[in-house]
ZAZA-452095 format. One record per atom (N, C-alpha, C, O): x, y, z; residue in one letter; atom name; residue number from 0. Coordinates in nm, 2 decimals, decimal comma. Layout:
<recs>
[rec [X Y Z] 'A' 'CA' NUM]
...
</recs>
This chain:
<recs>
[rec [22,85 21,14 -4,37] 'X' 'N' 0]
[rec [22,91 21,05 -4,48] 'X' 'CA' 0]
[rec [22,80 20,95 -4,52] 'X' 'C' 0]
[rec [22,79 20,92 -4,63] 'X' 'O' 0]
[rec [22,73 20,90 -4,42] 'X' 'N' 1]
[rec [22,63 20,79 -4,45] 'X' 'CA' 1]
[rec [22,52 20,84 -4,54] 'X' 'C' 1]
[rec [22,48 20,77 -4,63] 'X' 'O' 1]
[rec [22,48 20,97 -4,53] 'X' 'N' 2]
[rec [22,37 21,02 -4,61] 'X' 'CA' 2]
[rec [22,42 21,04 -4,76] 'X' 'C' 2]
[rec [22,35 21,03 -4,85] 'X' 'O' 2]
[rec [22,55 21,08 -4,77] 'X' 'N' 3]
[rec [22,61 21,09 -4,91] 'X' 'CA' 3]
[rec [22,60 20,96 -4,98] 'X' 'C' 3]
[rec [22,56 20,96 -5,10] 'X' 'O' 3]
[rec [22,64 20,85 -4,92] 'X' 'N' 4]
[rec [22,64 20,72 -4,98] 'X' 'CA' 4]
[rec [22,50 20,68 -5,01] 'X' 'C' 4]
[rec [22,47 20,63 -5,12] 'X' 'O' 4]
[rec [22,41 20,70 -4,92] 'X' 'N' 5]
[rec [22,27 20,66 -4,94] 'X' 'CA' 5]
[rec [22,21 20,74 -5,06] 'X' 'C' 5]
[rec [22,14 20,68 -5,14] 'X' 'O' 5]
[rec [22,23 20,87 -5,06] 'X' 'N' 6]
[rec [22,18 20,95 -5,17] 'X' 'CA' 6]
[rec [22,24 20,91 -5,30] 'X' 'C' 6]
[rec [22,16 20,90 -5,40] 'X' 'O' 6]
[rec [22,36 20,89 -5,31] 'X' 'N' 7]
[rec [22,43 20,85 -5,43] 'X' 'CA' 7]
[rec [22,38 20,71 -5,48] 'X' 'C' 7]
[rec [22,36 20,69 -5,60] 'X' 'O' 7]
[rec [22,36 20,62 -5,38] 'X' 'N' 8]
[rec [22,31 20,49 -5,42] 'X' 'CA' 8]
[rec [22,17 20,49 -5,48] 'X' 'C' 8]
[rec [22,14 20,42 -5,57] 'X' 'O' 8]
[rec [22,08 20,58 -5,42] 'X' 'N' 9]
[rec [21,95 20,59 -5,47] 'X' 'CA' 9]
[rec [21,95 20,65 -5,61] 'X' 'C' 9]
[rec [21,88 20,60 -5,70] 'X' 'O' 9]
[rec [22,03 20,75 -5,64] 'X' 'N' 10]
[rec [22,04 20,81 -5,77] 'X' 'CA' 10]
[rec [22,10 20,71 -5,87] 'X' 'C' 10]
[rec [22,05 20,70 -5,98] 'X' 'O' 10]
[rec [22,19 20,63 -5,83] 'X' 'N' 11]
[rec [22,25 20,53 -5,91] 'X' 'CA' 11]
[rec [22,15 20,42 -5,95] 'X' 'C' 11]
[rec [22,14 20,38 -6,06] 'X' 'O' 11]
[rec [22,07 20,38 -5,85] 'X' 'N' 12]
[rec [21,97 20,28 -5,87] 'X' 'CA' 12]
[rec [21,86 20,33 -5,97] 'X' 'C' 12]
[rec [21,82 20,26 -6,06] 'X' 'O' 12]
[rec [21,82 20,46 -5,96] 'X' 'N' 13]
[rec [21,73 20,51 -6,05] 'X' 'CA' 13]
[rec [21,78 20,51 -6,20] 'X' 'C' 13]
[rec [21,71 20,47 -6,29] 'X' 'O' 13]
[rec [21,90 20,56 -6,21] 'X' 'N' 14]
[rec [21,97 20,57 -6,34] 'X' 'CA' 14]
[rec [21,99 20,43 -6,40] 'X' 'C' 14]
[rec [21,97 20,41 -6,52] 'X' 'O' 14]
[rec [22,03 20,33 -6,32] 'X' 'N' 15]
[rec [22,05 20,20 -6,37] 'X' 'CA' 15]
[rec [21,93 20,13 -6,42] 'X' 'C' 15]
[rec [21,93 20,07 -6,53] 'X' 'O' 15]
[rec [21,82 20,15 -6,35] 'X' 'N' 16]
[rec [21,69 20,09 -6,39] 'X' 'CA' 16]
[rec [21,65 20,16 -6,52] 'X' 'C' 16]
[rec [21,60 20,09 -6,62] 'X' 'O' 16]
[rec [21,66 20,29 -6,53] 'X' 'N' 17]
[rec [21,62 20,36 -6,66] 'X' 'CA' 17]
[rec [21,71 20,31 -6,77] 'X' 'C' 17]
[rec [21,67 20,28 -6,88] 'X' 'O' 17]
[rec [21,84 20,31 -6,75] 'X' 'N' 18]
[rec [21,94 20,27 -6,85] 'X' 'CA' 18]
[rec [21,91 20,13 -6,91] 'X' 'C' 18]
[rec [21,90 20,11 -7,03] 'X' 'O' 18]
[rec [21,90 20,04 -6,82] 'X' 'N' 19]
[rec [21,88 19,90 -6,86] 'X' 'CA' 19]
[rec [21,74 19,88 -6,92] 'X' 'C' 19]
[rec [21,73 19,79 -7,00] 'X' 'O' 19]
[rec [21,65 19,95 -6,87] 'X' 'N' 20]
[rec [21,51 19,95 -6,94] 'X' 'CA' 20]
[rec [21,52 19,99 -7,08] 'X' 'C' 20]
[rec [21,46 19,92 -7,17] 'X' 'O' 20]
[rec [21,59 20,10 -7,11] 'X' 'N' 21]
[rec [21,60 20,14 -7,25] 'X' 'CA' 21]
[rec [21,69 20,04 -7,33] 'X' 'C' 21]
[rec [21,66 20,01 -7,44] 'X' 'O' 21]
[rec [21,79 19,99 -7,26] 'X' 'N' 22]
[rec [21,88 19,89 -7,33] 'X' 'CA' 22]
[rec [21,80 19,77 -7,37] 'X' 'C' 22]
[rec [21,82 19,71 -7,47] 'X' 'O' 22]
[rec [21,71 19,73 -7,28] 'X' 'N' 23]
[rec [21,63 19,61 -7,31] 'X' 'CA' 23]
[rec [21,53 19,64 -7,42] 'X' 'C' 23]
[rec [21,51 19,55 -7,50] 'X' 'O' 23]
[rec [21,48 19,76 -7,42] 'X' 'N' 24]
[rec [21,38 19,80 -7,52] 'X' 'CA' 24]
[rec [21,45 19,79 -7,66] 'X' 'C' 24]
[rec [21,38 19,76 -7,76] 'X' 'O' 24]
[rec [21,57 19,83 -7,67] 'X' 'N' 25]
[rec [21,64 19,83 -7,81] 'X' 'CA' 25]
[rec [21,70 19,70 -7,84] 'X' 'C' 25]
[rec [21,77 19,69 -7,94] 'X' 'O' 25]
[rec [21,68 19,60 -7,76] 'X' 'N' 26]
[rec [21,74 19,47 -7,79] 'X' 'CA' 26]
[rec [21,66 19,40 -7,90] 'X' 'C' 26]
[rec [21,55 19,45 -7,94] 'X' 'O' 26]
[rec [21,71 19,30 -7,96] 'X' 'N' 27]
[rec [21,65 19,23 -8,07] 'X' 'CA' 27]
[rec [21,51 19,18 -8,04] 'X' 'C' 27]
[rec [21,42 19,17 -8,13] 'X' 'O' 27]
[rec [21,49 19,14 -7,92] 'X' 'N' 28]
[rec [21,36 19,08 -7,88] 'X' 'CA' 28]
[rec [21,25 19,19 -7,89] 'X' 'C' 28]
[rec [21,13 19,15 -7,91] 'X' 'O' 28]
[rec [21,28 19,31 -7,86] 'X' 'N' 29]
[rec [21,18 19,42 -7,86] 'X' 'CA' 29]
[rec [21,20 19,52 -7,97] 'X' 'C' 29]
[rec [21,17 19,64 -7,96] 'X' 'O' 29]
[rec [21,25 19,47 -8,08] 'X' 'N' 30]
[rec [21,28 19,57 -8,19] 'X' 'CA' 30]
[rec [21,15 19,63 -8,25] 'X' 'C' 30]
[rec [21,16 19,75 -8,29] 'X' 'O' 30]
[rec [21,04 19,57 -8,24] 'X' 'N' 31]
[rec [20,91 19,63 -8,29] 'X' 'CA' 31]
[rec [20,87 19,74 -8,19] 'X' 'C' 31]
[rec [20,82 19,84 -8,24] 'X' 'O' 31]
[rec [20,89 19,72 -8,07] 'X' 'N' 32]
[rec [20,86 19,83 -7,97] 'X' 'CA' 32]
[rec [20,95 19,95 -7,99] 'X' 'C' 32]
[rec [20,91 20,06 -7,99] 'X' 'O' 32]
[rec [21,08 19,92 -8,01] 'X' 'N' 33]
[rec [21,18 20,03 -8,03] 'X' 'CA' 33]
[rec [21,16 20,11 -8,16] 'X' 'C' 33]
[rec [21,19 20,22 -8,17] 'X' 'O' 33]
[rec [21,10 20,04 -8,26] 'X' 'N' 34]
[rec [21,07 20,10 -8,39] 'X' 'CA' 34]
[rec [20,94 20,18 -8,39] 'X' 'C' 34]
[rec [20,92 20,25 -8,49] 'X' 'O' 34]
[rec [20,86 20,17 -8,29] 'X' 'N' 35]
[rec [20,73 20,24 -8,29] 'X' 'CA' 35]
[rec [20,76 20,40 -8,30] 'X' 'C' 35]
[rec [20,84 20,45 -8,23] 'X' 'O' 35]
[rec [20,68 20,46 -8,38] 'X' 'N' 36]
[rec [20,70 20,61 -8,40] 'X' 'CA' 36]
[rec [20,63 20,68 -8,29] 'X' 'C' 36]
[rec [20,51 20,66 -8,26] 'X' 'O' 36]
[rec [20,70 20,78 -8,23] 'X' 'N' 37]
[rec [20,64 20,87 -8,13] 'X' 'CA' 37]
[rec [20,69 21,01 -8,17] 'X' 'C' 37]
[rec [20,80 21,04 -8,17] 'X' 'O' 37]
[rec [20,59 21,09 -8,21] 'X' 'N' 38]
[rec [20,62 21,23 -8,25] 'X' 'CA' 38]
[rec [20,72 21,23 -8,37] 'X' 'C' 38]
[rec [20,80 21,32 -8,37] 'X' 'O' 38]
[rec [20,71 21,14 -8,46] 'X' 'N' 39]
[rec [20,80 21,14 -8,57] 'X' 'CA' 39]
[rec [20,93 21,07 -8,56] 'X' 'C' 39]
[rec [21,00 21,06 -8,66] 'X' 'O' 39]
[rec [20,97 21,03 -8,44] 'X' 'N' 40]
[rec [21,09 20,96 -8,42] 'X' 'CA' 40]
[rec [21,07 20,82 -8,36] 'X' 'C' 40]
[rec [20,97 20,80 -8,29] 'X' 'O' 40]
[rec [21,16 20,72 -8,39] 'X' 'N' 41]
[rec [21,14 20,59 -8,32] 'X' 'CA' 41]
[rec [21,15 20,60 -8,17] 'X' 'C' 41]
[rec [21,22 20,69 -8,12] 'X' 'O' 41]
[rec [21,08 20,52 -8,10] 'X' 'N' 42]
[rec [21,08 20,52 -7,95] 'X' 'CA' 42]
[rec [21,23 20,50 -7,90] 'X' 'C' 42]
[rec [21,26 20,55 -7,79] 'X' 'O' 42]
[rec [21,31 20,42 -7,97] 'X' 'N' 43]
[rec [21,45 20,40 -7,93] 'X' 'CA' 43]
[rec [21,53 20,53 -7,92] 'X' 'C' 43]
[rec [21,61 20,55 -7,82] 'X' 'O' 43]
[rec [21,50 20,62 -8,01] 'X' 'N' 44]
[rec [21,57 20,75 -8,01] 'X' 'CA' 44]
[rec [21,53 20,83 -7,89] 'X' 'C' 44]
[rec [21,61 20,89 -7,82] 'X' 'O' 44]
[rec [21,40 20,83 -7,86] 'X' 'N' 45]
[rec [21,34 20,91 -7,75] 'X' 'CA' 45]
[rec [21,40 20,85 -7,62] 'X' 'C' 45]
[rec [21,44 20,92 -7,53] 'X' 'O' 45]
[rec [21,41 20,71 -7,61] 'X' 'N' 46]
[rec [21,47 20,65 -7,49] 'X' 'CA' 46]
[rec [21,61 20,69 -7,47] 'X' 'C' 46]
[rec [21,65 20,71 -7,36] 'X' 'O' 46]
[rec [21,69 20,69 -7,58] 'X' 'N' 47]
[rec [21,83 20,74 -7,57] 'X' 'CA' 47]
[rec [21,84 20,88 -7,52] 'X' 'C' 47]
[rec [21,93 20,91 -7,44] 'X' 'O' 47]
[rec [21,76 20,97 -7,57] 'X' 'N' 48]
[rec [21,76 21,11 -7,53] 'X' 'CA' 48]
[rec [21,72 21,12 -7,38] 'X' 'C' 48]
[rec [21,78 21,20 -7,31] 'X' 'O' 48]
[rec [21,62 21,04 -7,34] 'X' 'N' 49]
[rec [21,58 21,04 -7,20] 'X' 'CA' 49]
[rec [21,69 21,00 -7,11] 'X' 'C' 49]
[rec [21,72 21,06 -7,00] 'X' 'O' 49]
[rec [21,77 20,89 -7,15] 'X' 'N' 50]
[rec [21,88 20,85 -7,07] 'X' 'CA' 50]
[rec [21,99 20,95 -7,06] 'X' 'C' 50]
[rec [22,04 20,98 -6,95] 'X' 'O' 50]
[rec [22,02 21,02 -7,16] 'X' 'N' 51]
[rec [22,12 21,13 -7,16] 'X' 'CA' 51]
[rec [22,08 21,24 -7,07] 'X' 'C' 51]
[rec [22,15 21,29 -6,99] 'X' 'O' 51]
[rec [21,95 21,29 -7,09] 'X' 'N' 52]
[rec [21,91 21,40 -7,01] 'X' 'CA' 52]
[rec [21,90 21,36 -6,86] 'X' 'C' 52]
[rec [21,93 21,44 -6,77] 'X' 'O' 52]
[rec [21,85 21,24 -6,84] 'X' 'N' 53]
[rec [21,84 21,20 -6,70] 'X' 'CA' 53]
[rec [21,98 21,19 -6,63] 'X' 'C' 53]
[rec [21,99 21,22 -6,52] 'X' 'O' 53]
[rec [22,08 21,14 -6,71] 'X' 'N' 54]
[rec [22,21 21,14 -6,65] 'X' 'CA' 54]
[rec [22,26 21,27 -6,62] 'X' 'C' 54]
[rec [22,33 21,29 -6,51] 'X' 'O' 54]
[rec [22,24 21,37 -6,70] 'X' 'N' 55]
[rec [22,28 21,51 -6,67] 'X' 'CA' 55]
[rec [22,21 21,56 -6,54] 'X' 'C' 55]
[rec [22,27 21,62 -6,45] 'X' 'O' 55]
[rec [22,08 21,54 -6,53] 'X' 'N' 56]
[rec [22,00 21,58 -6,42] 'X' 'CA' 56]
[rec [22,04 21,51 -6,29] 'X' 'C' 56]
[rec [22,06 21,58 -6,19] 'X' 'O' 56]
[rec [22,06 21,38 -6,30] 'X' 'N' 57]
[rec [22,11 21,31 -6,18] 'X' 'CA' 57]
[rec [22,25 21,36 -6,13] 'X' 'C' 57]
[rec [22,27 21,37 -6,01] 'X' 'O' 57]
[rec [22,33 21,38 -6,23] 'X' 'N' 58]
[rec [22,47 21,43 -6,19] 'X' 'CA' 58]
[rec [22,46 21,57 -6,13] 'X' 'C' 58]
[rec [22,53 21,59 -6,03] 'X' 'O' 58]
[rec [22,37 21,65 -6,18] 'X' 'N' 59]
[rec [22,35 21,79 -6,12] 'X' 'CA' 59]
[rec [22,30 21,78 -5,98] 'X' 'C' 59]
[rec [22,34 21,85 -5,89] 'X' 'O' 59]
[rec [22,20 21,69 -5,96] 'X' 'N' 60]
[rec [22,14 21,67 -5,83] 'X' 'CA' 60]
[rec [22,25 21,62 -5,73] 'X' 'C' 60]
[rec [22,25 21,67 -5,61] 'X' 'O' 60]
[rec [22,33 21,53 -5,77] 'X' 'N' 61]
[rec [22,43 21,47 -5,68] 'X' 'CA' 61]
[rec [22,53 21,58 -5,65] 'X' 'C' 61]
[rec [22,57 21,59 -5,53] 'X' 'O' 61]
[rec [22,58 21,66 -5,75] 'X' 'N' 62]
[rec [22,68 21,76 -5,72] 'X' 'CA' 62]
[rec [22,62 21,87 -5,63] 'X' 'C' 62]
[rec [22,69 21,92 -5,54] 'X' 'O' 62]
[rec [22,49 21,90 -5,65] 'X' 'N' 63]
[rec [22,43 22,00 -5,56] 'X' 'CA' 63]
[rec [22,42 21,95 -5,42] 'X' 'C' 63]
[rec [22,45 22,03 -5,32] 'X' 'O' 63]
[rec [22,38 21,83 -5,40] 'X' 'N' 64]
[rec [22,38 21,77 -5,26] 'X' 'CA' 64]
[rec [22,51 21,76 -5,20] 'X' 'C' 64]
[rec [22,52 21,79 -5,08] 'X' 'O' 64]
[rec [22,62 21,73 -5,27] 'X' 'N' 65]
[rec [22,75 21,72 -5,22] 'X' 'CA' 65]
[rec [22,80 21,86 -5,18] 'X' 'C' 65]
[rec [22,87 21,88 -5,08] 'X' 'O' 65]
[rec [22,76 21,96 -5,26] 'X' 'N' 66]
[rec [22,80 22,10 -5,22] 'X' 'CA' 66]
[rec [22,73 22,15 -5,10] 'X' 'C' 66]
[rec [22,79 22,22 -5,01] 'X' 'O' 66]
[rec [22,61 22,11 -5,08] 'X' 'N' 67]
[rec [22,53 22,15 -4,96] 'X' 'CA' 67]
[rec [22,59 22,08 -4,84] 'X' 'C' 67]
[rec [22,60 22,14 -4,73] 'X' 'O' 67]
[rec [22,63 21,95 -4,85] 'X' 'N' 68]
[rec [22,69 21,88 -4,74] 'X' 'CA' 68]
[rec [22,82 21,94 -4,70] 'X' 'C' 68]
[rec [22,85 21,94 -4,58] 'X' 'O' 68]
[rec [22,90 21,98 -4,80] 'X' 'N' 69]
[rec [23,03 22,04 -4,76] 'X' 'CA' 69]
[rec [23,02 22,17 -4,70] 'X' 'C' 69]
[rec [23,11 22,21 -4,61] 'X' 'O' 69]
[rec [22,92 22,25 -4,73] 'X' 'N' 70]
[rec [22,91 22,38 -4,67] 'X' 'CA' 70]
[rec [22,85 22,38 -4,53] 'X' 'C' 70]
[rec [22,86 22,48 -4,46] 'X' 'O' 70]
[rec [22,79 22,27 -4,49] 'X' 'N' 71]
[rec [22,74 22,26 -4,35] 'X' 'CA' 71]
[rec [22,85 22,22 -4,25] 'X' 'C' 71]
[rec [22,82 22,21 -4,13] 'X' 'O' 71]
</recs>
């Protein structure tokens, strides 16, 4: 049980830092950074896509770990 909580907390911390980093980037203070073009799209859009994809990957990793824990 302890390893499940620790693993979940680590994944949550990673996602939280990423999410709030992108949220800070798209705030009014950093609007010039968010508007910078990267590969034809504003950096803010790329940041949002990264957050979505990372959320899916982290959820998949967590579910895989929980499945492994239950089968042992």
